C-alpha positions as CSV (number, residue, x, y, z in Angstrom):
1,M,6.1,8.1,-11.5
2,S,7.2,6.7,-8.2
3,H,10.8,7.7,-7.3
4,S,11.3,4.4,-5.5
5,F,10.3,2.5,-8.7
6,L,12.8,4.4,-10.8
7,S,15.6,4.2,-8.2
8,D,16.2,0.6,-9.2
9,P,19.0,0.8,-11.8
10,E,17.7,-2.1,-13.9
11,T,14.2,-0.6,-14.1
12,A,15.6,2.8,-15.2
13,V,17.7,1.1,-17.9
14,V,14.7,-0.9,-19.2
15,L,12.5,2.2,-19.3
16,R,15.2,4.2,-21.1
17,I,15.5,1.4,-23.7
18,C,11.7,1.5,-24.3
19,Q,11.8,5.3,-24.6
20,T,14.7,5.5,-27.0
21,S,14.5,2.3,-29.1
22,P,11.7,2.2,-31.6
23,G,9.5,-0.8,-31.5
24,F,9.5,-1.4,-27.8
25,V,6.5,-1.0,-25.4
26,P,7.1,-0.9,-21.6
27,V,5.0,-3.5,-19.9
28,I,4.5,-3.9,-16.1
29,L,3.9,-7.4,-14.8
30,R,3.7,-8.1,-11.1
31,G,5.5,-4.8,-10.3
32,Q,8.4,-5.4,-12.8
33,L,9.1,-3.6,-16.0
34,F,9.7,-5.5,-19.2
35,P,10.6,-4.2,-22.7
36,V,8.2,-5.9,-25.1
37,R,8.6,-5.7,-28.9
38,E,5.5,-4.1,-30.5
39,V,5.1,-7.2,-32.7
40,N,4.9,-9.4,-29.6
41,I,2.5,-7.2,-27.5
42,A,-0.5,-9.5,-28.2
43,D,1.4,-12.2,-26.2
44,Y,1.1,-9.9,-23.1
45,P,-2.7,-9.2,-22.7
46,V,-3.8,-6.9,-19.9
47,S,-5.1,-9.0,-17.1
48,P,-8.7,-8.3,-15.9
49,D,-7.2,-9.0,-12.4
50,L,-4.6,-6.3,-12.7
51,S,-3.3,-5.2,-9.3
52,V,-3.6,-1.5,-8.3
53,E,0.2,-1.1,-8.4
54,D,0.4,-2.6,-11.9
55,F,-2.5,-0.4,-13.1
56,V,-0.7,2.7,-11.9
57,L,2.8,1.9,-13.0
58,G,1.6,0.4,-16.3
59,L,0.0,3.7,-17.2
60,E,2.8,5.9,-15.9
61,V,5.5,4.1,-17.9
62,L,3.4,4.8,-21.0
63,G,3.4,8.5,-20.2
64,C,0.0,8.9,-18.5
65,R,-0.5,10.7,-15.2
66,L,-3.0,9.7,-12.5
67,V,-4.5,12.6,-10.6
68,R,-6.6,12.4,-7.5
69,D,-9.1,15.2,-6.9
70,R,-10.4,16.4,-3.6
71,V,-13.0,13.7,-3.3
72,D,-10.4,11.0,-4.2
73,D,-11.7,10.4,-7.7
74,V,-8.9,9.4,-9.9
75,T,-8.5,10.7,-13.4
76,V,-6.1,9.4,-16.0
77,R,-4.4,12.1,-18.1
78,E,-2.9,10.8,-21.3
79,P,0.1,12.5,-22.8
80,A,-0.5,14.9,-25.7
81,R,1.2,12.3,-27.9
82,F,2.2,8.7,-27.2
83,R,5.6,7.5,-28.4
84,S,3.9,5.1,-30.8
85,P,0.4,3.9,-31.6
86,A,1.2,0.7,-29.7
87,W,1.8,2.7,-26.6
88,A,-1.6,4.4,-26.9
89,V,-3.3,1.0,-27.5
90,R,-1.6,-0.5,-24.4
91,A,-2.6,2.5,-22.2
92,R,-6.2,2.3,-23.4
93,Q,-6.3,-1.5,-22.7
94,I,-5.1,-0.9,-19.2
95,Q,-7.7,1.9,-18.7
96,A,-10.5,-0.5,-20.0
97,V,-9.8,-2.8,-17.1
98,M,-11.1,0.0,-14.8
99,S,-14.7,-0.9,-15.5
100,D,-17.5,-2.3,-13.5
101,T,-15.3,-5.2,-12.3
102,W,-13.2,-2.6,-10.6
103,E,-16.0,-1.3,-8.5
104,G,-14.7,-1.0,-4.9
105,R,-11.2,-1.1,-6.2
106,R,-11.4,2.6,-7.2
107,T,-11.0,3.3,-3.5
108,A,-8.0,1.0,-3.4
109,L,-6.6,3.0,-6.3
110,S,-7.0,6.3,-4.6
111,D,-5.6,4.8,-1.3
112,Y,-2.6,3.5,-3.2
113,L,-1.9,6.9,-4.8
114,H,-2.4,8.6,-1.5
115,S,0.0,6.3,0.4
116,R,2.6,6.7,-2.4
117,E,2.3,10.5,-2.2
118,E,2.8,10.3,1.6
119,A,5.8,8.0,1.3
120,E,7.5,10.3,-1.3
121,A,6.8,13.3,0.9
122,D,8.4,11.6,3.9
123,A,11.4,10.4,1.9
124,P,14.7,12.2,2.4
125,K,15.4,14.9,-0.2
126,R,18.5,14.5,-2.3
């Protein structure tokens, strides 16, 4: 996950709440992280117009990793076990958005991951 995303103290706290408090699912909307109760998750459907940033961050906060290969294809690697079934459902709903309607945006996804990797490589080490 992007270090710059987690460097925001509020974001780190919200993510920690979702990871340690049963019944919460981390949801990314317009680049911001929200703790959503599992019982209310239907009120937060995954938009078919999901931005590349929300796609990446949305999967990462759920424990998935996005990996670029040498030809810039992107693969989503799910964790061996999600925190709850609701987390798995949310991750798969996000992945379902990457369908035919995303054609052409796959390049944008790879470009986003590449630029983020470059920014993190250029960032000063702590």
